[in-house]
Backbone atoms as SQL, in Angstrom:
CREATE TABLE atoms (id INTEGER PRIMARY KEY, chain TEXT, resi INTEGER, resn TEXT, atom TEXT, x REAL, y REAL, z REAL);
INSERT INTO atoms VALUES
  (1, 'A', 1, 'MET', 'N', -92.590, 111.007, -41.421),
  (2, 'A', 1, 'MET', 'CA', -91.208, 111.249, -41.098),
  (3, 'A', 1, 'MET', 'C', -90.439, 109.927, -41.019),
  (4, 'A', 2, 'ALA', 'N', -91.049, 108.932, -40.486),
  (5, 'A', 2, 'ALA', 'CA', -90.418, 107.624, -40.417),
  (6, 'A', 2, 'ALA', 'C', -90.204, 107.088, -41.817),
  (7, 'A', 3, 'ASP', 'N', -91.126, 107.406, -42.705),
  (8, 'A', 3, 'ASP', 'CA', -90.978, 106.945, -44.089),
  (9, 'A', 3, 'ASP', 'C', -89.783, 107.609, -44.763),
  (10, 'A', 4, 'ASP', 'N', -89.527, 108.870, -44.415),
  (11, 'A', 4, 'ASP', 'CA', -88.405, 109.589, -45.016),
  (12, 'A', 4, 'ASP', 'C', -87.070, 108.982, -44.574),
  (13, 'A', 5, 'GLN', 'N', -86.993, 108.625, -43.297),
  (14, 'A', 5, 'GLN', 'CA', -85.742, 108.025, -42.799),
  (15, 'A', 5, 'GLN', 'C', -85.498, 106.655, -43.446),
  (16, 'A', 6, 'ARG', 'N', -86.587, 105.908, -43.618),
  (17, 'A', 6, 'ARG', 'CA', -86.442, 104.603, -44.234),
  (18, 'A', 6, 'ARG', 'C', -86.013, 104.764, -45.702),
  (19, 'A', 7, 'CYS', 'N', -86.526, 105.698, -46.398),
  (20, 'A', 7, 'CYS', 'CA', -86.164, 105.932, -47.791),
  (21, 'A', 7, 'CYS', 'C', -84.720, 106.396, -47.911),
  (22, 'A', 8, 'SER', 'N', -84.268, 107.226, -46.993),
  (23, 'A', 8, 'SER', 'CA', -82.885, 107.710, -47.057),
  (24, 'A', 8, 'SER', 'C', -81.900, 106.576, -46.739),
  (25, 'A', 9, 'SER', 'N', -82.263, 105.657, -45.839),
  (26, 'A', 9, 'SER', 'CA', -81.386, 104.533, -45.545),
  (27, 'A', 9, 'SER', 'C', -81.347, 103.568, -46.721),
  (28, 'A', 10, 'ILE', 'N', -82.460, 103.441, -47.448),
  (29, 'A', 10, 'ILE', 'CA', -82.484, 102.597, -48.630),
  (30, 'A', 10, 'ILE', 'C', -81.613, 103.225, -49.718),
  (31, 'A', 11, 'ARG', 'N', -81.692, 104.545, -49.849),
  (32, 'A', 11, 'ARG', 'CA', -80.897, 105.225, -50.850),
  (33, 'A', 11, 'ARG', 'C', -79.402, 105.075, -50.560),
  (34, 'A', 12, 'LEU', 'N', -79.010, 105.147, -49.268),
  (35, 'A', 12, 'LEU', 'CA', -77.610, 105.002, -48.915),
  (36, 'A', 12, 'LEU', 'C', -77.139, 103.561, -49.102),
  (37, 'A', 13, 'SER', 'N', -78.002, 102.629, -48.792),
  (38, 'A', 13, 'SER', 'CA', -77.600, 101.237, -48.916),
  (39, 'A', 13, 'SER', 'C', -77.583, 100.788, -50.376),
  (40, 'A', 14, 'GLY', 'N', -78.327, 101.445, -51.258),
  (41, 'A', 14, 'GLY', 'CA', -78.339, 101.107, -52.677),
  (42, 'A', 14, 'GLY', 'C', -76.950, 101.244, -53.298),
  (43, 'A', 15, 'PRO', 'N', -76.275, 102.391, -53.210),
  (44, 'A', 15, 'PRO', 'CA', -74.920, 102.525, -53.757),
  (45, 'A', 15, 'PRO', 'C', -73.920, 101.631, -53.024),
  (46, 'A', 16, 'LEU', 'N', -74.116, 101.506, -51.727),
  (47, 'A', 16, 'LEU', 'CA', -73.227, 100.641, -50.962),
  (48, 'A', 16, 'LEU', 'C', -73.385, 99.185, -51.386),
  (49, 'A', 17, 'LEU', 'N', -74.622, 98.780, -51.614),
  (50, 'A', 17, 'LEU', 'CA', -74.906, 97.428, -52.067),
  (51, 'A', 17, 'LEU', 'C', -74.299, 97.185, -53.450),
  (52, 'A', 18, 'LYS', 'N', -74.393, 98.147, -54.326),
  (53, 'A', 18, 'LYS', 'CA', -73.796, 98.024, -55.656),
  (54, 'A', 18, 'LYS', 'C', -72.270, 97.904, -55.556),
  (55, 'A', 19, 'PHE', 'N', -71.679, 98.707, -54.686),
  (56, 'A', 19, 'PHE', 'CA', -70.217, 98.668, -54.512),
  (57, 'A', 19, 'PHE', 'C', -69.761, 97.304, -53.984),
  (58, 'A', 20, 'VAL', 'N', -70.478, 96.798, -52.986),
  (59, 'A', 20, 'VAL', 'CA', -70.144, 95.487, -52.417),
  (60, 'A', 20, 'VAL', 'C', -70.314, 94.398, -53.480),
  (61, 'A', 21, 'THR', 'N', -71.364, 94.496, -54.284),
  (62, 'A', 21, 'THR', 'CA', -71.594, 93.513, -55.341),
  (63, 'A', 21, 'THR', 'C', -70.457, 93.560, -56.366),
  (64, 'A', 22, 'VAL', 'N', -70.011, 94.754, -56.729),
  (65, 'A', 22, 'VAL', 'CA', -68.911, 94.891, -57.686),
  (66, 'A', 22, 'VAL', 'C', -67.627, 94.309, -57.100),
  (67, 'A', 23, 'VAL', 'N', -67.350, 94.578, -55.823),
  (68, 'A', 23, 'VAL', 'CA', -66.146, 94.050, -55.175),
  (69, 'A', 23, 'VAL', 'C', -66.187, 92.524, -55.145),
  (70, 'A', 24, 'PHE', 'N', -67.321, 91.950, -54.773),
  (71, 'A', 24, 'PHE', 'CA', -67.445, 90.487, -54.764),
  (72, 'A', 24, 'PHE', 'C', -67.324, 89.911, -56.175),
  (73, 'A', 25, 'GLY', 'N', -67.866, 90.596, -57.161),
  (74, 'A', 25, 'GLY', 'CA', -67.750, 90.140, -58.548),
  (75, 'A', 25, 'GLY', 'C', -66.298, 90.134, -59.010),
  (76, 'A', 26, 'ILE', 'N', -65.554, 91.176, -58.680),
  (77, 'A', 26, 'ILE', 'CA', -64.133, 91.237, -59.051),
  (78, 'A', 26, 'ILE', 'C', -63.348, 90.135, -58.341),
  (79, 'A', 27, 'ALA', 'N', -63.614, 89.950, -57.048),
  (80, 'A', 27, 'ALA', 'CA', -62.924, 88.901, -56.292),
  (81, 'A', 27, 'ALA', 'C', -63.251, 87.517, -56.856),
  (82, 'A', 28, 'ALA', 'N', -64.502, 87.276, -57.198),
  (83, 'A', 28, 'ALA', 'CA', -64.887, 85.973, -57.765),
  (84, 'A', 28, 'ALA', 'C', -64.207, 85.759, -59.111),
  (85, 'A', 29, 'GLY', 'N', -64.173, 86.791, -59.946),
  (86, 'A', 29, 'GLY', 'CA', -63.493, 86.682, -61.239),
  (87, 'A', 29, 'GLY', 'C', -62.012, 86.408, -61.077),
  (88, 'A', 30, 'TYR', 'N', -61.394, 87.073, -60.109),
  (89, 'A', 30, 'TYR', 'CA', -59.962, 86.876, -59.850),
  (90, 'A', 30, 'TYR', 'C', -59.688, 85.431, -59.428),
  (91, 'A', 31, 'PHE', 'N', -60.454, 84.937, -58.465),
  (92, 'A', 31, 'PHE', 'CA', -60.217, 83.583, -57.962),
  (93, 'A', 31, 'PHE', 'C', -60.564, 82.515, -59.003),
  (94, 'A', 32, 'LEU', 'N', -61.592, 82.754, -59.819),
  (95, 'A', 32, 'LEU', 'CA', -61.912, 81.803, -60.884),
  (96, 'A', 32, 'LEU', 'C', -60.802, 81.778, -61.938),
  (97, 'A', 33, 'THR', 'N', -60.242, 82.943, -62.240),
  (98, 'A', 33, 'THR', 'CA', -59.138, 82.997, -63.201),
  (99, 'A', 33, 'THR', 'C', -57.924, 82.257, -62.666),
  (100, 'A', 34, 'ILE', 'N', -57.592, 82.485, -61.414),
  (101, 'A', 34, 'ILE', 'CA', -56.456, 81.800, -60.785),
  (102, 'A', 34, 'ILE', 'C', -56.698, 80.292, -60.788),
  (103, 'A', 35, 'GLN', 'N', -57.887, 79.864, -60.457),
  (104, 'A', 35, 'GLN', 'CA', -58.207, 78.432, -60.421),
  (105, 'A', 35, 'GLN', 'C', -58.108, 77.819, -61.805),
  (106, 'A', 36, 'SER', 'N', -58.610, 78.509, -62.824),
  (107, 'A', 36, 'SER', 'CA', -58.537, 77.951, -64.185),
  (108, 'A', 36, 'SER', 'C', -57.088, 77.876, -64.652),
  (109, 'A', 37, 'LEU', 'N', -56.254, 78.853, -64.268),
  (110, 'A', 37, 'LEU', 'CA', -54.828, 78.791, -64.607),
  (111, 'A', 37, 'LEU', 'C', -54.157, 77.605, -63.922),
  (112, 'A', 38, 'LYS', 'N', -54.527, 77.360, -62.668),
  (113, 'A', 38, 'LYS', 'CA', -53.972, 76.210, -61.956),
  (114, 'A', 38, 'LYS', 'C', -54.363, 74.905, -62.643),
  (115, 'A', 39, 'ILE', 'N', -55.596, 74.811, -63.087),
  (116, 'A', 39, 'ILE', 'CA', -56.064, 73.591, -63.754),
  (117, 'A', 39, 'ILE', 'C', -55.322, 73.401, -65.075),
  (118, 'A', 40, 'GLU', 'N', -55.138, 74.492, -65.827),
  (119, 'A', 40, 'GLU', 'CA', -54.412, 74.397, -67.102),
  (120, 'A', 40, 'GLU', 'C', -52.963, 73.976, -66.877),
  (121, 'A', 41, 'LEU', 'N', -52.315, 74.562, -65.859),
  (122, 'A', 41, 'LEU', 'CA', -50.927, 74.193, -65.559),
  (123, 'A', 41, 'LEU', 'C', -50.829, 72.736, -65.124),
  (124, 'A', 42, 'ALA', 'N', -51.788, 72.287, -64.329),
  (125, 'A', 42, 'ALA', 'CA', -51.776, 70.886, -63.899),
  (126, 'A', 42, 'ALA', 'C', -51.959, 69.957, -65.097),
  (127, 'A', 43, 'ALA', 'N', -52.808, 70.342, -66.024),
  (128, 'A', 43, 'ALA', 'CA', -53.010, 69.512, -67.215),
  (129, 'A', 43, 'ALA', 'C', -51.740, 69.470, -68.060),
  (130, 'A', 44, 'LYS', 'N', -51.060, 70.617, -68.199),
  (131, 'A', 44, 'LYS', 'CA', -49.803, 70.642, -68.956),
  (132, 'A', 44, 'LYS', 'C', -48.742, 69.803, -68.267),
  (133, 'A', 45, 'ALA', 'N', -48.656, 69.914, -66.942),
  (134, 'A', 45, 'ALA', 'CA', -47.672, 69.129, -66.196),
  (135, 'A', 45, 'ALA', 'C', -47.978, 67.641, -66.329),
  (136, 'A', 46, 'GLU', 'N', -49.248, 67.292, -66.280),
  (137, 'A', 46, 'GLU', 'CA', -49.636, 65.891, -66.420),
  (138, 'A', 46, 'GLU', 'C', -49.298, 65.393, -67.822),
  (139, 'A', 47, 'THR', 'N', -49.537, 66.215, -68.826),
  (140, 'A', 47, 'THR', 'CA', -49.211, 65.841, -70.195),
  (141, 'A', 47, 'THR', 'C', -47.715, 65.640, -70.349),
  (142, 'A', 48, 'ALA', 'N', -46.937, 66.555, -69.768),
  (143, 'A', 48, 'ALA', 'CA', -45.473, 66.436, -69.844),
  (144, 'A', 48, 'ALA', 'C', -45.010, 65.167, -69.133),
  (145, 'A', 49, 'MET', 'N', -45.611, 64.862, -67.999),
  (146, 'A', 49, 'MET', 'CA', -45.238, 63.662, -67.258),
  (147, 'A', 49, 'MET', 'C', -45.588, 62.407, -68.046),
  (148, 'A', 50, 'VAL', 'N', -46.747, 62.401, -68.677),
  (149, 'A', 50, 'VAL', 'CA', -47.154, 61.251, -69.478),
  (150, 'A', 50, 'VAL', 'C', -46.208, 61.073, -70.665),
  (151, 'A', 51, 'GLU', 'N', -45.829, 62.181, -71.306),
  (152, 'A', 51, 'GLU', 'CA', -44.893, 62.100, -72.431),
  (153, 'A', 51, 'GLU', 'C', -43.548, 61.556, -71.980),
  (154, 'A', 52, 'THR', 'N', -43.061, 62.013, -70.827),
  (155, 'A', 52, 'THR', 'CA', -41.790, 61.524, -70.295),
  (156, 'A', 52, 'THR', 'C', -41.864, 60.032, -70.006),
  (157, 'A', 53, 'LEU', 'N', -42.949, 59.606, -69.374),
  (158, 'A', 53, 'LEU', 'CA', -43.118, 58.175, -69.087),
  (159, 'A', 53, 'LEU', 'C', -43.227, 57.352, -70.366),
  (160, 'A', 54, 'ASP', 'N', -43.911, 57.899, -71.378),
  (161, 'A', 54, 'ASP', 'CA', -43.995, 57.186, -72.656),
  (162, 'A', 54, 'ASP', 'C', -42.625, 57.004, -73.278),
  (163, 'A', 55, 'LYS', 'N', -41.790, 58.048, -73.214),
  (164, 'A', 55, 'LYS', 'CA', -40.441, 57.947, -73.770),
  (165, 'A', 55, 'LYS', 'C', -39.625, 56.903, -73.019),
  (166, 'A', 56, 'LYS', 'N', -39.733, 56.912, -71.695),
  (167, 'A', 56, 'LYS', 'CA', -38.989, 55.937, -70.900),
  (168, 'A', 56, 'LYS', 'C', -39.459, 54.517, -71.197),
  (169, 'A', 57, 'LEU', 'N', -40.757, 54.336, -71.298),
  (170, 'A', 57, 'LEU', 'CA', -41.287, 53.003, -71.598),
  (171, 'A', 57, 'LEU', 'C', -40.880, 52.543, -72.990),
  (172, 'A', 58, 'ALA', 'N', -40.868, 53.462, -73.945),
  (173, 'A', 58, 'ALA', 'CA', -40.449, 53.091, -75.299),
  (174, 'A', 58, 'ALA', 'C', -38.986, 52.667, -75.294),
  (175, 'A', 59, 'GLY', 'N', -38.142, 53.402, -74.564),
  (176, 'A', 59, 'GLY', 'CA', -36.732, 53.017, -74.448),
  (177, 'A', 59, 'GLY', 'C', -36.573, 51.673, -73.776),
  (178, 'A', 60, 'PHE', 'N', -37.360, 51.430, -72.757),
  (179, 'A', 60, 'PHE', 'CA', -37.306, 50.157, -72.040),
  (180, 'A', 60, 'PHE', 'C', -37.741, 49.012, -72.947),
  (181, 'A', 61, 'GLU', 'N', -38.757, 49.253, -73.767),
  (182, 'A', 61, 'GLU', 'CA', -39.216, 48.221, -74.697),
  (183, 'A', 61, 'GLU', 'C', -38.131, 47.889, -75.711),
  (184, 'A', 62, 'VAL', 'N', -37.423, 48.906, -76.181),
  (185, 'A', 62, 'VAL', 'CA', -36.339, 48.667, -77.142),
  (186, 'A', 62, 'VAL', 'C', -35.251, 47.828, -76.500),
  (187, 'A', 63, 'ILE', 'N', -34.899, 48.161, -75.251),
  (188, 'A', 63, 'ILE', 'CA', -33.872, 47.392, -74.538),
  (189, 'A', 63, 'ILE', 'C', -34.325, 45.941, -74.366),
  (190, 'A', 64, 'LEU', 'N', -35.578, 45.760, -74.009),
  (191, 'A', 64, 'LEU', 'CA', -36.089, 44.401, -73.825),
  (192, 'A', 64, 'LEU', 'C', -36.063, 43.616, -75.128),
  (193, 'A', 65, 'LYS', 'N', -36.439, 44.270, -76.220),
  (194, 'A', 65, 'LYS', 'CA', -36.459, 43.567, -77.504),
  (195, 'A', 65, 'LYS', 'C', -35.050, 43.199, -77.946),
  (196, 'A', 66, 'GLN', 'N', -34.071, 44.065, -77.633),
  (197, 'A', 66, 'GLN', 'CA', -32.700, 43.786, -78.048),
  (198, 'A', 66, 'GLN', 'C', -32.050, 42.710, -77.194),
  (199, 'A', 67, 'GLY', 'N', -32.367, 42.681, -75.921),
  (200, 'A', 67, 'GLY', 'CA', -31.664, 41.789, -75.016),
  (201, 'A', 67, 'GLY', 'C', -32.475, 40.638, -74.484),
  (202, 'A', 68, 'VAL', 'N', -33.504, 40.249, -75.170),
  (203, 'A', 68, 'VAL', 'CA', -34.365, 39.170, -74.677),
  (204, 'A', 68, 'VAL', 'C', -33.665, 37.831, -74.880),
  (205, 'A', 69, 'VAL', 'N', -33.664, 37.040, -73.823),
  (206, 'A', 69, 'VAL', 'CA', -33.162, 35.671, -73.908),
  (207, 'A', 69, 'VAL', 'C', -34.335, 34.748, -73.621),
  (208, 'A', 70, 'ASN', 'N', -34.286, 33.609, -74.247),
  (209, 'A', 70, 'ASN', 'CA', -35.377, 32.681, -73.989),
  (210, 'A', 70, 'ASN', 'C', -35.086, 31.890, -72.719),
  (211, 'A', 71, 'LYS', 'N', -36.029, 31.105, -72.324),
  (212, 'A', 71, 'LYS', 'CA', -35.961, 30.371, -71.075),
  (213, 'A', 71, 'LYS', 'C', -34.790, 29.393, -71.045),
  (214, 'A', 72, 'GLU', 'N', -34.573, 28.705, -72.145),
  (215, 'A', 72, 'GLU', 'CA', -33.500, 27.708, -72.195),
  (216, 'A', 72, 'GLU', 'C', -32.128, 28.354, -72.091),
  (217, 'A', 73, 'GLU', 'N', -31.936, 29.501, -72.775),
  (218, 'A', 73, 'GLU', 'CA', -30.650, 30.195, -72.699),
  (219, 'A', 73, 'GLU', 'C', -30.383, 30.673, -71.270),
  (220, 'A', 74, 'PHE', 'N', -31.409, 31.206, -70.639),
  (221, 'A', 74, 'PHE', 'CA', -31.247, 31.670, -69.256),
  (222, 'A', 74, 'PHE', 'C', -30.932, 30.497, -68.331),
  (223, 'A', 75, 'TYR', 'N', -31.610, 29.382, -68.508),
  (224, 'A', 75, 'TYR', 'CA', -31.374, 28.200, -67.686),
  (225, 'A', 75, 'TYR', 'C', -29.939, 27.696, -67.880),
  (226, 'A', 76, 'ARG', 'N', -29.472, 27.654, -69.138),
  (227, 'A', 76, 'ARG', 'CA', -28.114, 27.219, -69.438),
  (228, 'A', 76, 'ARG', 'C', -27.085, 28.172, -68.821),
  (229, 'A', 77, 'PHE', 'N', -27.357, 29.477, -68.905),
  (230, 'A', 77, 'PHE', 'CA', -26.462, 30.478, -68.318),
  (231, 'A', 77, 'PHE', 'C', -26.391, 30.327, -66.803),
  (232, 'A', 78, 'SER', 'N', -27.533, 30.149, -66.159),
  (233, 'A', 78, 'SER', 'CA', -27.535, 30.016, -64.697),
  (234, 'A', 78, 'SER', 'C', -26.808, 28.744, -64.257),
  (235, 'A', 79, 'LYS', 'N', -26.961, 27.657, -64.989),
  (236, 'A', 79, 'LYS', 'CA', -26.251, 26.417, -64.652),
  (237, 'A', 79, 'LYS', 'C', -24.743, 26.595, -64.842),
  (238, 'A', 80, 'ASP', 'N', -24.324, 27.319, -65.876),
  (239, 'A', 80, 'ASP', 'CA', -22.907, 27.582, -66.117),
  (240, 'A', 80, 'ASP', 'C', -22.311, 28.396, -64.967),
  (241, 'A', 81, 'ILE', 'N', -23.012, 29.424, -64.548),
  (242, 'A', 81, 'ILE', 'CA', -22.538, 30.261, -63.431),
  (243, 'A', 81, 'ILE', 'C', -22.479, 29.430, -62.151),
  (244, 'A', 82, 'GLU', 'N', -23.485, 28.612, -61.918),
  (245, 'A', 82, 'GLU', 'CA', -23.501, 27.754, -60.731),
  (246, 'A', 82, 'GLU', 'C', -22.318, 26.796, -60.742),
  (247, 'A', 83, 'ALA', 'N', -22.000, 26.225, -61.897),
  (248, 'A', 83, 'ALA', 'CA', -20.861, 25.304, -62.009),
  (249, 'A', 83, 'ALA', 'C', -19.550, 26.023, -61.732),
  (250, 'A', 84, 'ARG', 'N', -19.402, 27.230, -62.252),
  (251, 'A', 84, 'ARG', 'CA', -18.179, 28.009, -62.004),
  (252, 'A', 84, 'ARG', 'C', -18.019, 28.327, -60.522),
  (253, 'A', 85, 'LEU', 'N', -19.106, 28.757, -59.883),
  (254, 'A', 85, 'LEU', 'CA', -19.038, 29.070, -58.453),
  (255, 'A', 85, 'LEU', 'C', -18.734, 27.825, -57.636),
  (256, 'A', 86, 'THR', 'N', -19.262, 26.686, -58.030),
  (257, 'A', 86, 'THR', 'CA', -18.982, 25.431, -57.328),
  (258, 'A', 86, 'THR', 'C', -17.505, 25.079, -57.445),
  (259, 'A', 87, 'ARG', 'N', -16.916, 25.235, -58.631),
  (260, 'A', 87, 'ARG', 'CA', -15.486, 24.956, -58.812),
  (261, 'A', 87, 'ARG', 'C', -14.631, 25.887, -57.958),
  (262, 'A', 88, 'ILE', 'N', -15.008, 27.179, -57.896),
  (263, 'A', 88, 'ILE', 'CA', -14.257, 28.132, -57.060),
  (264, 'A', 88, 'ILE', 'C', -14.362, 27.729, -55.596),
  (265, 'A', 89, 'GLU', 'N', -15.567, 27.389, -55.159),
  (266, 'A', 89, 'GLU', 'CA', -15.765, 26.972, -53.774),
  (267, 'A', 89, 'GLU', 'C', -14.963, 25.710, -53.467),
  (268, 'A', 90, 'PHE', 'N', -14.979, 24.735, -54.360),
  (269, 'A', 90, 'PHE', 'CA', -14.228, 23.497, -54.184),
  (270, 'A', 90, 'PHE', 'C', -12.736, 23.792, -54.093),
  (271, 'A', 91, 'HIS', 'N', -12.247, 24.674, -54.932),
  (272, 'A', 91, 'HIS', 'CA', -10.829, 25.049, -54.920),
  (273, 'A', 91, 'HIS', 'C', -10.454, 25.713, -53.597),
  (274, 'A', 92, 'LEU', 'N', -11.307, 26.597, -53.100),
  (275, 'A', 92, 'LEU', 'CA', -11.013, 27.287, -51.841),
  (276, 'A', 92, 'LEU', 'C', -11.084, 26.334, -50.649),
  (277, 'A', 93, 'ILE', 'N', -11.983, 25.364, -50.690),
  (278, 'A', 93, 'ILE', 'CA', -12.086, 24.399, -49.593),
  (279, 'A', 93, 'ILE', 'C', -10.859, 23.487, -49.572),
  (280, 'A', 94, 'ASN', 'N', -10.435, 23.020, -50.706),
  (281, 'A', 94, 'ASN', 'CA', -9.301, 22.103, -50.790),
  (282, 'A', 94, 'ASN', 'C', -7.974, 22.781, -50.488),
  (283, 'A', 95, 'LYS', 'N', -7.879, 24.050, -50.729),
  (284, 'A', 95, 'LYS', 'CA', -6.635, 24.768, -50.479),
  (285, 'A', 95, 'LYS', 'C', -6.807, 25.511, -49.162),
  (286, 'A', 96, 'SER', 'N', -6.234, 24.982, -48.091),
  (287, 'A', 96, 'SER', 'CA', -6.437, 25.579, -46.768),
  (288, 'A', 96, 'SER', 'C', -5.652, 26.880, -46.645),
  (289, 'A', 97, 'GLY', 'N', -5.868, 27.576, -45.572),
  (290, 'A', 97, 'GLY', 'CA', -5.190, 28.842, -45.329),
  (291, 'A', 97, 'GLY', 'C', -3.694, 28.693, -45.201),
  (292, 'A', 98, 'ASP', 'N', -3.216, 27.554, -44.637),
  (293, 'A', 98, 'ASP', 'CA', -1.782, 27.333, -44.502),
  (294, 'A', 98, 'ASP', 'C', -1.125, 27.211, -45.870),
  (295, 'A', 99, 'GLN', 'N', -1.783, 26.518, -46.768),
  (296, 'A', 99, 'GLN', 'CA', -1.215, 26.359, -48.103),
  (297, 'A', 99, 'GLN', 'C', -1.147, 27.701, -48.818),
  (298, 'A', 100, 'ILE', 'N', -2.145, 28.524, -48.615),
  (299, 'A', 100, 'ILE', 'CA', -2.133, 29.843, -49.238),
  (300, 'A', 100, 'ILE', 'C', -0.977, 30.657, -48.686),
  (301, 'A', 101, 'GLY', 'N', -0.768, 30.587, -47.345),
  (302, 'A', 101, 'GLY', 'CA', 0.344, 31.303, -46.717),
  (303, 'A', 101, 'GLY', 'C', 1.682, 30.787, -47.204),
  (304, 'A', 102, 'ASP', 'N', 1.820, 29.464, -47.356),
  (305, 'A', 102, 'ASP', 'CA', 3.073, 28.882, -47.846),
  (306, 'A', 102, 'ASP', 'C', 3.346, 29.350, -49.269),
  (307, 'A', 103, 'ASP', 'N', 2.326, 29.411, -50.079),
  (308, 'A', 103, 'ASP', 'CA', 2.502, 29.858, -51.454),
  (309, 'A', 103, 'ASP', 'C', 2.999, 31.298, -51.493),
  (310, 'A', 104, 'GLN', 'N', 2.478, 32.144, -50.599),
  (311, 'A', 104, 'GLN', 'CA', 2.899, 33.543, -50.593),
  (312, 'A', 104, 'GLN', 'C', 4.326, 33.681, -50.080),
  (313, 'A', 105, 'SER', 'N', 4.677, 32.914, -49.024),
  (314, 'A', 105, 'SER', 'CA', 6.028, 33.040, -48.481),
  (315, 'A', 105, 'SER', 'C', 7.059, 32.466, -49.443),
  (316, 'A', 106, 'SER', 'N', 6.705, 31.414, -50.164),
  (317, 'A', 106, 'SER', 'CA', 7.648, 30.840, -51.113),
  (318, 'A', 106, 'SER', 'C', 7.840, 31.757, -52.317),
  (319, 'A', 107, 'SER', 'N', 6.865, 32.599, -52.597),
  (320, 'A', 107, 'SER', 'CA', 7.011, 33.497, -53.738),
  (321, 'A', 107, 'SER', 'C', 7.738, 34.780, -53.337),
  (322, 'A', 108, 'GLY', 'N', 8.071, 34.943, -52.052),
  (323, 'A', 108, 'GLY', 'CA', 8.810, 36.116, -51.603),
  (324, 'A', 108, 'GLY', 'C', 7.927, 37.286, -51.207),
  (325, 'A', 109, 'VAL', 'N', 6.655, 37.051, -51.030),
  (326, 'A', 109, 'VAL', 'CA', 5.748, 38.127, -50.629),
  (327, 'A', 109, 'VAL', 'C', 5.457, 37.971, -49.151),
  (328, 'A', 110, 'HIS', 'N', 5.592, 39.075, -48.389),
  (329, 'A', 110, 'HIS', 'CA', 5.334, 39.043, -46.959),
  (330, 'A', 110, 'HIS', 'C', 3.843, 38.859, -46.737),
  (331, 'A', 111, 'ARG', 'N', 3.493, 37.944, -45.828),
  (332, 'A', 111, 'ARG', 'CA', 2.106, 37.519, -45.668),
  (333, 'A', 111, 'ARG', 'C', 1.210, 38.630, -45.124),
  (334, 'A', 112, 'SER', 'N', 1.657, 39.391, -44.124),
  (335, 'A', 112, 'SER', 'CA', 0.760, 40.359, -43.481),
  (336, 'A', 112, 'SER', 'C', 0.660, 41.665, -44.282),
  (337, 'A', 113, 'THR', 'N', 1.735, 42.074, -44.938),
  (338, 'A', 113, 'THR', 'CA', 1.682, 43.360, -45.619),
  (339, 'A', 113, 'THR', 'C', 1.649, 43.231, -47.131),
  (340, 'A', 114, 'GLY', 'N', 2.081, 42.093, -47.657),
  (341, 'A', 114, 'GLY', 'CA', 2.129, 41.929, -49.090),
  (342, 'A', 114, 'GLY', 'C', 3.378, 42.536, -49.697),
  (343, 'A', 115, 'ASP', 'N', 4.306, 43.027, -48.858),
  (344, 'A', 115, 'ASP', 'CA', 5.539, 43.628, -49.344),
  (345, 'A', 115, 'ASP', 'C', 6.609, 42.566, -49.545),
  (346, 'A', 116, 'GLN', 'N', 7.616, 42.892, -50.317),
  (347, 'A', 116, 'GLN', 'CA', 8.761, 42.018, -50.525),
  (348, 'A', 116, 'GLN', 'C', 9.627, 42.049, -49.249),
  (349, 'A', 117, 'PRO', 'N', 10.178, 40.927, -48.815),
  (350, 'A', 117, 'PRO', 'CA', 11.029, 40.910, -47.615),
  (351, 'A', 117, 'PRO', 'C', 12.361, 41.630, -47.897),
  (352, 'A', 118, 'ASP', 'N', 12.962, 42.159, -46.801),
  (353, 'A', 118, 'ASP', 'CA', 14.279, 42.816, -46.932),
  (354, 'A', 118, 'ASP', 'C', 15.339, 41.771, -47.179),
  (355, 'A', 119, 'ARG', 'N', 16.251, 42.020, -48.109),
  (356, 'A', 119, 'ARG', 'CA', 17.307, 41.057, -48.431),
  (357, 'A', 119, 'ARG', 'C', 18.638, 41.697, -48.219);
């Protein structure tokens, strides 16, 4: 009698075991499919990003090739700019604020507002 009960429990667990195995198989297939889709999308996104960066770098290379200056030209340009700024600074130092105000008042421009005086 004990053998009969054990056999009946095995028989009941057999279909149940098959059902559980099928459910786990479907779930595993679903999650593996989702994971493979994620990997494919990531690869496509990475490819698109690499292509975008390649285009930007190619554009940057073209700009560099078109606008490249050599060391001597850059040095000459920087010295020219430095000389201009020095002349402006010298001019501003030599011309005090009073002289600037006198120049504005003699030209008929009001010093605080910049408007013409009433006549």
